[in-house]
CHARMM internal coordinates of N, CA and C (Angstrom, degrees):
IC EDIT
DIST 1 N 1 CA 1.3883
DIST 1 CA 1 C 1.5303
ANGL 1 N 1 CA 1 C 110.72
DIST 1 C 2 N 1.2616
ANGL 1 CA 1 C 2 N 121.57
DIHE 1 N 1 CA 1 C 2 N 133.32
DIST 2 N 2 CA 1.3659
ANGL 1 C 2 N 2 CA 122.35
DIHE 1 CA 1 C 2 N 2 CA -178.78
DIST 2 CA 2 C 1.5988
ANGL 2 N 2 CA 2 C 106.73
DIHE 1 C 2 N 2 CA 2 C -124.05
DIST 2 C 3 N 1.3519
ANGL 2 CA 2 C 3 N 108.77
DIHE 2 N 2 CA 2 C 3 N 154.67
DIST 3 N 3 CA 1.4659
ANGL 2 C 3 N 3 CA 118.15
DIHE 2 CA 2 C 3 N 3 CA -171.79
DIST 3 CA 3 C 1.5663
ANGL 3 N 3 CA 3 C 108.12
DIHE 2 C 3 N 3 CA 3 C -127.58
DIST 3 C 4 N 1.2549
ANGL 3 CA 3 C 4 N 120.41
DIHE 3 N 3 CA 3 C 4 N 146.32
DIST 4 N 4 CA 1.4640
ANGL 3 C 4 N 4 CA 126.83
DIHE 3 CA 3 C 4 N 4 CA 170.02
DIST 4 CA 4 C 1.3673
ANGL 4 N 4 CA 4 C 110.99
DIHE 3 C 4 N 4 CA 4 C -94.06
DIST 4 C 5 N 1.4023
ANGL 4 CA 4 C 5 N 114.04
DIHE 4 N 4 CA 4 C 5 N 114.90
DIST 5 N 5 CA 1.4795
ANGL 4 C 5 N 5 CA 117.12
DIHE 4 CA 4 C 5 N 5 CA -173.25
DIST 5 CA 5 C 1.5058
ANGL 5 N 5 CA 5 C 109.16
DIHE 4 C 5 N 5 CA 5 C -120.20
DIST 5 C 6 N 1.3889
ANGL 5 CA 5 C 6 N 120.75
DIHE 5 N 5 CA 5 C 6 N 158.38
DIST 6 N 6 CA 1.3377
ANGL 5 C 6 N 6 CA 119.74
DIHE 5 CA 5 C 6 N 6 CA 176.00
DIST 6 CA 6 C 1.6301
ANGL 6 N 6 CA 6 C 110.82
DIHE 5 C 6 N 6 CA 6 C -121.02
DIST 6 C 7 N 1.4255
ANGL 6 CA 6 C 7 N 112.40
DIHE 6 N 6 CA 6 C 7 N 131.67
DIST 7 N 7 CA 1.4541
ANGL 6 C 7 N 7 CA 118.44
DIHE 6 CA 6 C 7 N 7 CA -172.72
DIST 7 CA 7 C 1.4777
ANGL 7 N 7 CA 7 C 114.20
DIHE 6 C 7 N 7 CA 7 C -88.39
DIST 7 C 8 N 1.3485
ANGL 7 CA 7 C 8 N 118.72
DIHE 7 N 7 CA 7 C 8 N 1.74
DIST 8 N 8 CA 1.4688
ANGL 7 C 8 N 8 CA 121.04
DIHE 7 CA 7 C 8 N 8 CA 176.09
DIST 8 CA 8 C 1.5063
ANGL 8 N 8 CA 8 C 113.10
DIHE 7 C 8 N 8 CA 8 C -119.38
DIST 8 C 9 N 1.2964
ANGL 8 CA 8 C 9 N 118.25
DIHE 8 N 8 CA 8 C 9 N 160.60
DIST 9 N 9 CA 1.4489
ANGL 8 C 9 N 9 CA 122.64
DIHE 8 CA 8 C 9 N 9 CA -176.24
DIST 9 CA 9 C 1.5728
ANGL 9 N 9 CA 9 C 115.92
DIHE 8 C 9 N 9 CA 9 C -90.68
DIST 9 C 10 N 1.3698
ANGL 9 CA 9 C 10 N 111.81
DIHE 9 N 9 CA 9 C 10 N 10.47
DIST 10 N 10 CA 1.3735
ANGL 9 C 10 N 10 CA 117.61
DIHE 9 CA 9 C 10 N 10 CA -178.84
DIST 10 CA 10 C 1.5973
ANGL 10 N 10 CA 10 C 113.05
DIHE 9 C 10 N 10 CA 10 C -87.18
DIST 10 C 11 N 1.3190
ANGL 10 CA 10 C 11 N 111.73
DIHE 10 N 10 CA 10 C 11 N 138.52
DIST 11 N 11 CA 1.4640
ANGL 10 C 11 N 11 CA 120.14
DIHE 10 CA 10 C 11 N 11 CA -176.70
DIST 11 CA 11 C 1.5533
ANGL 11 N 11 CA 11 C 110.27
DIHE 10 C 11 N 11 CA 11 C -115.74
DIST 11 C 12 N 1.2762
ANGL 11 CA 11 C 12 N 123.12
DIHE 11 N 11 CA 11 C 12 N 114.91
DIST 12 N 12 CA 1.4060
ANGL 11 C 12 N 12 CA 131.47
DIHE 11 CA 11 C 12 N 12 CA 1.73
DIST 12 CA 12 C 1.4610
ANGL 12 N 12 CA 12 C 110.69
DIHE 11 C 12 N 12 CA 12 C -74.27
DIST 12 C 13 N 1.3940
ANGL 12 CA 12 C 13 N 117.53
DIHE 12 N 12 CA 12 C 13 N 157.32
DIST 13 N 13 CA 1.4342
ANGL 12 C 13 N 13 CA 124.45
DIHE 12 CA 12 C 13 N 13 CA -175.96
DIST 13 CA 13 C 1.5235
ANGL 13 N 13 CA 13 C 107.64
DIHE 12 C 13 N 13 CA 13 C -76.81
DIST 13 C 14 N 1.4484
ANGL 13 CA 13 C 14 N 116.51
DIHE 13 N 13 CA 13 C 14 N 128.00
DIST 14 N 14 CA 1.4060
ANGL 13 C 14 N 14 CA 116.65
DIHE 13 CA 13 C 14 N 14 CA 175.65
DIST 14 CA 14 C 1.5440
ANGL 14 N 14 CA 14 C 117.00
DIHE 13 C 14 N 14 CA 14 C -67.54
DIST 14 C 15 N 1.2280
ANGL 14 CA 14 C 15 N 126.11
DIHE 14 N 14 CA 14 C 15 N 148.23
DIST 15 N 15 CA 1.3992
ANGL 14 C 15 N 15 CA 128.88
DIHE 14 CA 14 C 15 N 15 CA -178.08
DIST 15 CA 15 C 1.5636
ANGL 15 N 15 CA 15 C 112.97
DIHE 14 C 15 N 15 CA 15 C -51.05
DIST 15 C 16 N 1.2797
ANGL 15 CA 15 C 16 N 109.09
DIHE 15 N 15 CA 15 C 16 N -38.98
DIST 16 N 16 CA 1.5941
ANGL 15 C 16 N 16 CA 114.04
DIHE 15 CA 15 C 16 N 16 CA -175.46
DIST 16 CA 16 C 1.5245
ANGL 16 N 16 CA 16 C 111.10
DIHE 15 C 16 N 16 CA 16 C -64.72
DIST 16 C 17 N 1.4503
ANGL 16 CA 16 C 17 N 119.44
DIHE 16 N 16 CA 16 C 17 N -22.72
DIST 17 N 17 CA 1.3733
ANGL 16 C 17 N 17 CA 124.41
DIHE 16 CA 16 C 17 N 17 CA -174.53
DIST 17 CA 17 C 1.5518
ANGL 17 N 17 CA 17 C 115.21
DIHE 16 C 17 N 17 CA 17 C -98.65
DIST 17 C 18 N 1.3336
ANGL 17 CA 17 C 18 N 115.03
DIHE 17 N 17 CA 17 C 18 N 2.99
DIST 18 N 18 CA 1.4117
ANGL 17 C 18 N 18 CA 121.32
DIHE 17 CA 17 C 18 N 18 CA 174.93
DIST 18 CA 18 C 1.4813
ANGL 18 N 18 CA 18 C 118.47
DIHE 17 C 18 N 18 CA 18 C -95.57
DIST 18 C 19 N 1.3760
ANGL 18 CA 18 C 19 N 116.50
DIHE 18 N 18 CA 18 C 19 N 149.23
DIST 19 N 19 CA 1.5446
ANGL 18 C 19 N 19 CA 120.21
DIHE 18 CA 18 C 19 N 19 CA 178.55
DIST 19 CA 19 C 1.4812
ANGL 19 N 19 CA 19 C 108.52
DIHE 18 C 19 N 19 CA 19 C -156.12
DIST 19 C 20 N 1.2703
ANGL 19 CA 19 C 20 N 114.44
DIHE 19 N 19 CA 19 C 20 N 149.69
DIST 20 N 20 CA 1.4446
ANGL 19 C 20 N 20 CA 123.69
DIHE 19 CA 19 C 20 N 20 CA 173.60
DIST 20 CA 20 C 1.5193
ANGL 20 N 20 CA 20 C 106.99
DIHE 19 C 20 N 20 CA 20 C -87.77
DIST 20 C 21 N 1.3492
ANGL 20 CA 20 C 21 N 113.23
DIHE 20 N 20 CA 20 C 21 N 125.73
DIST 21 N 21 CA 1.4783
ANGL 20 C 21 N 21 CA 117.16
DIHE 20 CA 20 C 21 N 21 CA 179.30
DIST 21 CA 21 C 1.6421
ANGL 21 N 21 CA 21 C 109.01
DIHE 20 C 21 N 21 CA 21 C -130.43
DIST 21 C 22 N 1.3159
ANGL 21 CA 21 C 22 N 115.45
DIHE 21 N 21 CA 21 C 22 N 152.96
DIST 22 N 22 CA 1.4600
ANGL 21 C 22 N 22 CA 111.54
DIHE 21 CA 21 C 22 N 22 CA 176.73
DIST 22 CA 22 C 1.5435
ANGL 22 N 22 CA 22 C 112.91
DIHE 21 C 22 N 22 CA 22 C -85.48
DIST 22 C 23 N 1.4101
ANGL 22 CA 22 C 23 N 110.66
DIHE 22 N 22 CA 22 C 23 N 165.96
DIST 23 N 23 CA 1.4408
ANGL 22 C 23 N 23 CA 112.85
DIHE 22 CA 22 C 23 N 23 CA -174.19
DIST 23 CA 23 C 1.4506
ANGL 23 N 23 CA 23 C 113.04
DIHE 22 C 23 N 23 CA 23 C -66.39
DIST 23 C 24 N 1.2992
ANGL 23 CA 23 C 24 N 127.05
DIHE 23 N 23 CA 23 C 24 N -20.29
DIST 24 N 24 CA 1.4157
ANGL 23 C 24 N 24 CA 125.59
DIHE 23 CA 23 C 24 N 24 CA 173.22
DIST 24 CA 24 C 1.4684
ANGL 24 N 24 CA 24 C 110.44
DIHE 23 C 24 N 24 CA 24 C -71.57
DIST 24 C 25 N 1.2657
ANGL 24 CA 24 C 25 N 121.83
DIHE 24 N 24 CA 24 C 25 N -21.29
DIST 25 N 25 CA 1.5089
ANGL 24 C 25 N 25 CA 119.37
DIHE 24 CA 24 C 25 N 25 CA -178.53
DIST 25 CA 25 C 1.4406
ANGL 25 N 25 CA 25 C 106.13
DIHE 24 C 25 N 25 CA 25 C -87.77
DIST 25 C 26 N 1.3704
ANGL 25 CA 25 C 26 N 121.23
DIHE 25 N 25 CA 25 C 26 N -28.44
DIST 26 N 26 CA 1.4046
ANGL 25 C 26 N 26 CA 123.64
DIHE 25 CA 25 C 26 N 26 CA -176.62
DIST 26 CA 26 C 1.5515
ANGL 26 N 26 CA 26 C 112.03
DIHE 25 C 26 N 26 CA 26 C -80.77
DIST 26 C 27 N 1.3886
ANGL 26 CA 26 C 27 N 117.47
DIHE 26 N 26 CA 26 C 27 N -36.78
DIST 27 N 27 CA 1.4888
ANGL 26 C 27 N 27 CA 118.58
DIHE 26 CA 26 C 27 N 27 CA -177.38
DIST 27 CA 27 C 1.5559
ANGL 27 N 27 CA 27 C 110.59
DIHE 26 C 27 N 27 CA 27 C -85.40
DIST 27 C 28 N 1.3158
ANGL 27 CA 27 C 28 N 108.89
DIHE 27 N 27 CA 27 C 28 N 138.21
DIST 28 N 28 CA 1.5011
ANGL 27 C 28 N 28 CA 115.23
DIHE 27 CA 27 C 28 N 28 CA 174.28
DIST 28 CA 28 C 1.5554
ANGL 28 N 28 CA 28 C 105.05
DIHE 27 C 28 N 28 CA 28 C -113.77
DIST 28 C 29 N 1.2987
ANGL 28 CA 28 C 29 N 115.51
DIHE 28 N 28 CA 28 C 29 N 113.21
DIST 29 N 29 CA 1.5096
ANGL 28 C 29 N 29 CA 117.60
DIHE 28 CA 28 C 29 N 29 CA -172.42
DIST 29 CA 29 C 1.3650
ANGL 29 N 29 CA 29 C 111.15
DIHE 28 C 29 N 29 CA 29 C -63.81
DIST 29 C 30 N 1.2938
ANGL 29 CA 29 C 30 N 124.24
DIHE 29 N 29 CA 29 C 30 N -32.07
DIST 30 N 30 CA 1.5145
ANGL 29 C 30 N 30 CA 123.42
DIHE 29 CA 29 C 30 N 30 CA -178.28
DIST 30 CA 30 C 1.5066
ANGL 30 N 30 CA 30 C 111.20
DIHE 29 C 30 N 30 CA 30 C -71.62
DIST 30 C 31 N 1.3576
ANGL 30 CA 30 C 31 N 120.79
DIHE 30 N 30 CA 30 C 31 N -32.40
DIST 31 N 31 CA 1.4028
ANGL 30 C 31 N 31 CA 124.52
DIHE 30 CA 30 C 31 N 31 CA -178.71
DIST 31 CA 31 C 1.5811
ANGL 31 N 31 CA 31 C 106.51
DIHE 30 C 31 N 31 CA 31 C -71.76
DIST 31 C 32 N 1.3576
ANGL 31 CA 31 C 32 N 120.01
DIHE 31 N 31 CA 31 C 32 N -25.99
DIST 32 N 32 CA 1.3358
ANGL 31 C 32 N 32 CA 123.31
DIHE 31 CA 31 C 32 N 32 CA -179.59
DIST 32 CA 32 C 1.6190
ANGL 32 N 32 CA 32 C 112.08
DIHE 31 C 32 N 32 CA 32 C -86.25
DIST 32 C 33 N 1.3231
ANGL 32 CA 32 C 33 N 112.92
DIHE 32 N 32 CA 32 C 33 N -5.98
DIST 33 N 33 CA 1.4296
ANGL 32 C 33 N 33 CA 117.56
DIHE 32 CA 32 C 33 N 33 CA 174.24
DIST 33 CA 33 C 1.5194
ANGL 33 N 33 CA 33 C 110.76
DIHE 32 C 33 N 33 CA 33 C 88.65
DIST 33 C 34 N 1.3778
ANGL 33 CA 33 C 34 N 117.19
DIHE 33 N 33 CA 33 C 34 N 17.61
DIST 34 N 34 CA 1.3903
ANGL 33 C 34 N 34 CA 124.53
DIHE 33 CA 33 C 34 N 34 CA -178.46
DIST 34 CA 34 C 1.4762
ANGL 34 N 34 CA 34 C 106.87
DIHE 33 C 34 N 34 CA 34 C -99.36
DIST 34 C 35 N 1.3919
ANGL 34 CA 34 C 35 N 116.87
DIHE 34 N 34 CA 34 C 35 N 103.05
DIST 35 N 35 CA 1.4600
ANGL 34 C 35 N 35 CA 119.59
DIHE 34 CA 34 C 35 N 35 CA 175.84
DIST 35 CA 35 C 1.5823
ANGL 35 N 35 CA 35 C 109.50
DIHE 34 C 35 N 35 CA 35 C -134.97
DIST 35 C 36 N 1.2129
ANGL 35 CA 35 C 36 N 118.33
DIHE 35 N 35 CA 35 C 36 N 173.02
DIST 36 N 36 CA 1.5055
ANGL 35 C 36 N 36 CA 121.34
DIHE 35 CA 35 C 36 N 36 CA -174.90
DIST 36 CA 36 C 1.5885
ANGL 36 N 36 CA 36 C 109.60
DIHE 35 C 36 N 36 CA 36 C -53.37
DIST 36 C 37 N 1.1867
ANGL 36 CA 36 C 37 N 117.58
DIHE 36 N 36 CA 36 C 37 N -38.77
DIST 37 N 37 CA 1.5929
ANGL 36 C 37 N 37 CA 118.41
DIHE 36 CA 36 C 37 N 37 CA -178.15
DIST 37 CA 37 C 1.4629
ANGL 37 N 37 CA 37 C 109.53
DIHE 36 C 37 N 37 CA 37 C -69.22
DIST 37 C 38 N 1.3021
ANGL 37 CA 37 C 38 N 120.94
DIHE 37 N 37 CA 37 C 38 N -39.55
DIST 38 N 38 CA 1.4700
ANGL 37 C 38 N 38 CA 119.39
DIHE 37 CA 37 C 38 N 38 CA 179.57
DIST 38 CA 38 C 1.5572
ANGL 38 N 38 CA 38 C 113.49
DIHE 37 C 38 N 38 CA 38 C -70.80
DIST 38 C 39 N 1.4021
ANGL 38 CA 38 C 39 N 115.90
DIHE 38 N 38 CA 38 C 39 N -29.88
DIST 39 N 39 CA 1.4543
ANGL 38 C 39 N 39 CA 118.92
DIHE 38 CA 38 C 39 N 39 CA 178.57
DIST 39 CA 39 C 1.4643
ANGL 39 N 39 CA 39 C 107.31
DIHE 38 C 39 N 39 CA 39 C -69.65
DIST 39 C 40 N 1.3590
ANGL 39 CA 39 C 40 N 114.76
DIHE 39 N 39 CA 39 C 40 N -42.99
DIST 40 N 40 CA 1.5283
ANGL 39 C 40 N 40 CA 116.36
DIHE 39 CA 39 C 40 N 40 CA -177.99
DIST 40 CA 40 C 1.5599
ANGL 40 N 40 CA 40 C 110.85
DIHE 39 C 40 N 40 CA 40 C -65.76
DIST 40 C 41 N 1.3691
ANGL 40 CA 40 C 41 N 118.11
DIHE 40 N 40 CA 40 C 41 N -36.14
DIST 41 N 41 CA 1.3913
ANGL 40 C 41 N 41 CA 119.71
DIHE 40 CA 40 C 41 N 41 CA 177.61
DIST 41 CA 41 C 1.4644
ANGL 41 N 41 CA 41 C 111.33
DIHE 40 C 41 N 41 CA 41 C -66.72
DIST 41 C 42 N 1.3759
ANGL 41 CA 41 C 42 N 124.10
DIHE 41 N 41 CA 41 C 42 N -37.74
DIST 42 N 42 CA 1.4452
ANGL 41 C 42 N 42 CA 124.40
DIHE 41 CA 41 C 42 N 42 CA -179.19
DIST 42 CA 42 C 1.4952
ANGL 42 N 42 CA 42 C 109.59
DIHE 41 C 42 N 42 CA 42 C -69.96
DIST 42 C 43 N 1.4410
ANGL 42 CA 42 C 43 N 117.67
DIHE 42 N 42 CA 42 C 43 N -42.88
DIST 43 N 43 CA 1.4213
ANGL 42 C 43 N 43 CA 117.33
DIHE 42 CA 42 C 43 N 43 CA -179.38
DIST 43 CA 43 C 1.6306
ANGL 43 N 43 CA 43 C 108.95
DIHE 42 C 43 N 43 CA 43 C -66.88
DIST 43 C 44 N 1.3000
ANGL 43 CA 43 C 44 N 115.15
DIHE 43 N 43 CA 43 C 44 N -35.57
DIST 44 N 44 CA 1.5571
ANGL 43 C 44 N 44 CA 113.37
DIHE 43 CA 43 C 44 N 44 CA 177.54
DIST 44 CA 44 C 1.3999
ANGL 44 N 44 CA 44 C 111.93
DIHE 43 C 44 N 44 CA 44 C -69.51
DIST 44 C 45 N 1.3479
ANGL 44 CA 44 C 45 N 121.57
DIHE 44 N 44 CA 44 C 45 N -36.34
DIST 45 N 45 CA 1.5022
ANGL 44 C 45 N 45 CA 117.82
DIHE 44 CA 44 C 45 N 45 CA 179.02
DIST 45 CA 45 C 1.5258
ANGL 45 N 45 CA 45 C 109.58
DIHE 44 C 45 N 45 CA 45 C -72.47
DIST 45 C 46 N 1.3096
ANGL 45 CA 45 C 46 N 124.36
DIHE 45 N 45 CA 45 C 46 N -33.00
DIST 46 N 46 CA 1.3864
ANGL 45 C 46 N 46 CA 124.66
DIHE 45 CA 45 C 46 N 46 CA 170.49
DIST 46 CA 46 C 1.5765
ANGL 46 N 46 CA 46 C 114.55
DIHE 45 C 46 N 46 CA 46 C -58.49
DIST 46 C 47 N 1.4053
ANGL 46 CA 46 C 47 N 112.19
DIHE 46 N 46 CA 46 C 47 N -47.61
DIST 47 N 47 CA 1.3512
ANGL 46 C 47 N 47 CA 114.53
DIHE 46 CA 46 C 47 N 47 CA -179.10
DIST 47 CA 47 C 1.5145
ANGL 47 N 47 CA 47 C 112.31
DIHE 46 C 47 N 47 CA 47 C -66.47
DIST 47 C 48 N 1.2940
ANGL 47 CA 47 C 48 N 119.47
DIHE 47 N 47 CA 47 C 48 N -32.06
DIST 48 N 48 CA 1.5191
ANGL 47 C 48 N 48 CA 125.39
DIHE 47 CA 47 C 48 N 48 CA -179.66
DIST 48 CA 48 C 1.4215
ANGL 48 N 48 CA 48 C 104.20
DIHE 47 C 48 N 48 CA 48 C -66.57
DIST 48 C 49 N 1.3904
ANGL 48 CA 48 C 49 N 121.02
DIHE 48 N 48 CA 48 C 49 N -49.50
DIST 49 N 49 CA 1.4231
ANGL 48 C 49 N 49 CA 121.01
DIHE 48 CA 48 C 49 N 49 CA -171.82
DIST 49 CA 49 C 1.5676
ANGL 49 N 49 CA 49 C 112.24
DIHE 48 C 49 N 49 CA 49 C -62.85
DIST 49 C 50 N 1.3960
ANGL 49 CA 49 C 50 N 111.95
DIHE 49 N 49 CA 49 C 50 N -42.42
DIST 50 N 50 CA 1.5836
ANGL 49 C 50 N 50 CA 114.33
DIHE 49 CA 49 C 50 N 50 CA 176.32
DIST 50 CA 50 C 1.4483
ANGL 50 N 50 CA 50 C 109.52
DIHE 49 C 50 N 50 CA 50 C -62.54
DIST 50 C 51 N 1.4358
ANGL 50 CA 50 C 51 N 119.34
DIHE 50 N 50 CA 50 C 51 N -50.30
DIST 51 N 51 CA 1.4735
ANGL 50 C 51 N 51 CA 117.64
DIHE 50 CA 50 C 51 N 51 CA -172.73
DIST 51 CA 51 C 1.4536
ANGL 51 N 51 CA 51 C 109.75
DIHE 50 C 51 N 51 CA 51 C -69.18
DIST 51 C 52 N 1.3609
ANGL 51 CA 51 C 52 N 121.69
DIHE 51 N 51 CA 51 C 52 N -30.50
DIST 52 N 52 CA 1.4213
ANGL 51 C 52 N 52 CA 119.79
DIHE 51 CA 51 C 52 N 52 CA -179.14
DIST 52 CA 52 C 1.5476
ANGL 52 N 52 CA 52 C 109.83
DIHE 51 C 52 N 52 CA 52 C -74.12
DIST 52 C 53 N 1.3785
ANGL 52 CA 52 C 53 N 120.06
DIHE 52 N 52 CA 52 C 53 N -32.77
DIST 53 N 53 CA 1.4450
ANGL 52 C 53 N 53 CA 118.53
DIHE 52 CA 52 C 53 N 53 CA 172.71
DIST 53 CA 53 C 1.5700
ANGL 53 N 53 CA 53 C 113.20
DIHE 52 C 53 N 53 CA 53 C -67.85
DIST 53 C 54 N 1.3447
ANGL 53 CA 53 C 54 N 115.14
DIHE 53 N 53 CA 53 C 54 N -32.82
DIST 54 N 54 CA 1.4369
ANGL 53 C 54 N 54 CA 116.47
DIHE 53 CA 53 C 54 N 54 CA 175.22
DIST 54 CA 54 C 1.5790
ANGL 54 N 54 CA 54 C 110.41
DIHE 53 C 54 N 54 CA 54 C -63.06
DIST 54 C 55 N 1.3767
ANGL 54 CA 54 C 55 N 113.13
DIHE 54 N 54 CA 54 C 55 N -45.56
DIST 55 N 55 CA 1.4402
ANGL 54 C 55 N 55 CA 114.82
DIHE 54 CA 54 C 55 N 55 CA -176.27
DIST 55 CA 55 C 1.5510
ANGL 55 N 55 CA 55 C 110.60
DIHE 54 C 55 N 55 CA 55 C -66.45
DIST 55 C 56 N 1.3307
ANGL 55 CA 55 C 56 N 119.22
DIHE 55 N 55 CA 55 C 56 N -35.84
DIST 56 N 56 CA 1.3925
ANGL 55 C 56 N 56 CA 122.47
DIHE 55 CA 55 C 56 N 56 CA -178.26
DIST 56 CA 56 C 1.5705
ANGL 56 N 56 CA 56 C 106.42
DIHE 55 C 56 N 56 CA 56 C -67.26
DIST 56 C 57 N 1.2643
ANGL 56 CA 56 C 57 N 119.05
DIHE 56 N 56 CA 56 C 57 N -45.69
DIST 57 N 57 CA 1.4736
ANGL 56 C 57 N 57 CA 119.21
DIHE 56 CA 56 C 57 N 57 CA 179.26
DIST 57 CA 57 C 1.5083
ANGL 57 N 57 CA 57 C 113.09
DIHE 56 C 57 N 57 CA 57 C -64.73
DIST 57 C 58 N 1.4019
ANGL 57 CA 57 C 58 N 116.36
DIHE 57 N 57 CA 57 C 58 N -34.15
DIST 58 N 58 CA 1.4375
ANGL 57 C 58 N 58 CA 115.76
DIHE 57 CA 57 C 58 N 58 CA 177.88
DIST 58 CA 58 C 1.4091
ANGL 58 N 58 CA 58 C 111.70
DIHE 57 C 58 N 58 CA 58 C -72.78
DIST 58 C 59 N 1.3447
ANGL 58 CA 58 C 59 N 119.20
DIHE 58 N 58 CA 58 C 59 N -31.50
DIST 59 N 59 CA 1.5480
ANGL 58 C 59 N 59 CA 123.88
DIHE 58 CA 58 C 59 N 59 CA -179.41
DIST 59 CA 59 C 1.5105
ANGL 59 N 59 CA 59 C 108.83
DIHE 58 C 59 N 59 CA 59 C -69.55
DIST 59 C 60 N 1.4143
ANGL 59 CA 59 C 60 N 118.48
DIHE 59 N 59 CA 59 C 60 N -36.47
DIST 60 N 60 CA 1.4738
ANGL 59 C 60 N 60 CA 120.14
DIHE 59 CA 59 C 60 N 60 CA 175.80
DIST 60 CA 60 C 1.4481
ANGL 60 N 60 CA 60 C 110.55
DIHE 59 C 60 N 60 CA 60 C -67.55
DIST 60 C 61 N 1.2068
ANGL 60 CA 60 C 61 N 117.77
DIHE 60 N 60 CA 60 C 61 N -43.11
DIST 61 N 61 CA 1.5025
ANGL 60 C 61 N 61 CA 120.67
DIHE 60 CA 60 C 61 N 61 CA -174.07
DIST 61 CA 61 C 1.5555
ANGL 61 N 61 CA 61 C 111.19
DIHE 60 C 61 N 61 CA 61 C -68.74
DIST 61 C 62 N 1.4677
ANGL 61 CA 61 C 62 N 112.54
DIHE 61 N 61 CA 61 C 62 N -31.20
DIST 62 N 62 CA 1.5296
ANGL 61 C 62 N 62 CA 112.82
DIHE 61 CA 61 C 62 N 62 CA 173.07
DIST 62 CA 62 C 1.4686
ANGL 62 N 62 CA 62 C 108.20
DIHE 61 C 62 N 62 CA 62 C -71.75
DIST 62 C 63 N 1.3601
ANGL 62 CA 62 C 63 N 121.54
DIHE 62 N 62 CA 62 C 63 N -38.96
DIST 63 N 63 CA 1.4798
ANGL 62 C 63 N 63 CA 121.22
DIHE 62 CA 62 C 63 N 63 CA -175.99
DIST 63 CA 63 C 1.5631
ANGL 63 N 63 CA 63 C 104.28
DIHE 62 C 63 N 63 CA 63 C -68.09
DIST 63 C 64 N 1.2422
ANGL 63 CA 63 C 64 N 124.00
DIHE 63 N 63 CA 63 C 64 N -43.30
DIST 64 N 64 CA 1.4561
ANGL 63 C 64 N 64 CA 121.20
DIHE 63 CA 63 C 64 N 64 CA -180.00
DIST 64 CA 64 C 1.5908
ANGL 64 N 64 CA 64 C 112.39
DIHE 63 C 64 N 64 CA 64 C -64.55
DIST 64 C 65 N 1.2974
ANGL 64 CA 64 C 65 N 115.26
DIHE 64 N 64 CA 64 C 65 N -31.47
DIST 65 N 65 CA 1.5387
ANGL 64 C 65 N 65 CA 115.90
DIHE 64 CA 64 C 65 N 65 CA 178.35
DIST 65 CA 65 C 1.5865
ANGL 65 N 65 CA 65 C 108.57
DIHE 64 C 65 N 65 CA 65 C -76.43
DIST 65 C 66 N 1.2269
ANGL 65 CA 65 C 66 N 118.46
DIHE 65 N 65 CA 65 C 66 N -29.41
DIST 66 N 66 CA 1.4630
ANGL 65 C 66 N 66 CA 120.11
DIHE 65 CA 65 C 66 N 66 CA 178.70
DIST 66 CA 66 C 1.5448
ANGL 66 N 66 CA 66 C 106.97
DIHE 65 C 66 N 66 CA 66 C -75.35
DIST 66 C 67 N 1.3547
ANGL 66 CA 66 C 67 N 119.71
DIHE 66 N 66 CA 66 C 67 N -37.31
DIST 67 N 67 CA 1.4687
ANGL 66 C 67 N 67 CA 120.28
DIHE 66 CA 66 C 67 N 67 CA 177.76
DIST 67 CA 67 C 1.5457
ANGL 67 N 67 CA 67 C 111.93
DIHE 66 C 67 N 67 CA 67 C -67.23
DIST 67 C 68 N 1.3192
ANGL 67 CA 67 C 68 N 115.43
DIHE 67 N 67 CA 67 C 68 N -33.89
DIST 68 N 68 CA 1.4092
ANGL 67 C 68 N 68 CA 118.41
DIHE 67 CA 67 C 68 N 68 CA 178.11
DIST 68 CA 68 C 1.6207
ANGL 68 N 68 CA 68 C 116.65
DIHE 67 C 68 N 68 CA 68 C -67.58
DIST 68 C 69 N 1.4066
ANGL 68 CA 68 C 69 N 105.48
DIHE 68 N 68 CA 68 C 69 N -36.68
DIST 69 N 69 CA 1.5771
ANGL 68 C 69 N 69 CA 111.84
DIHE 68 CA 68 C 69 N 69 CA 177.31
DIST 69 CA 69 C 1.5717
ANGL 69 N 69 CA 69 C 110.11
DIHE 68 C 69 N 69 CA 69 C -67.40
DIST 69 C 70 N 1.2949
ANGL 69 CA 69 C 70 N 119.06
DIHE 69 N 69 CA 69 C 70 N -23.45
DIST 70 N 70 CA 1.4661
ANGL 69 C 70 N 70 CA 120.65
DIHE 69 CA 69 C 70 N 70 CA -179.97
DIST 70 CA 70 C 1.4683
ANGL 70 N 70 CA 70 C 107.31
DIHE 69 C 70 N 70 CA 70 C -76.55
END
COOR INIT
IC SEED 1 N 1 CA 1 C
IC BUILD
């Protein structure tokens, strides 16, 4: 994806000051709050959610199995 940006503070922007840039050139990951610690936190939270759901389902199935044996 490409964006048309203006490199001057004049409004309207003169054509000599415009350029097409890619999204990776426009975005600054650190200004968005995306750093290695945040990525690690998000991956950890996702893993914990999936693993916790697995354990909850496993526990419920064990409880149902014990109840059926009674």
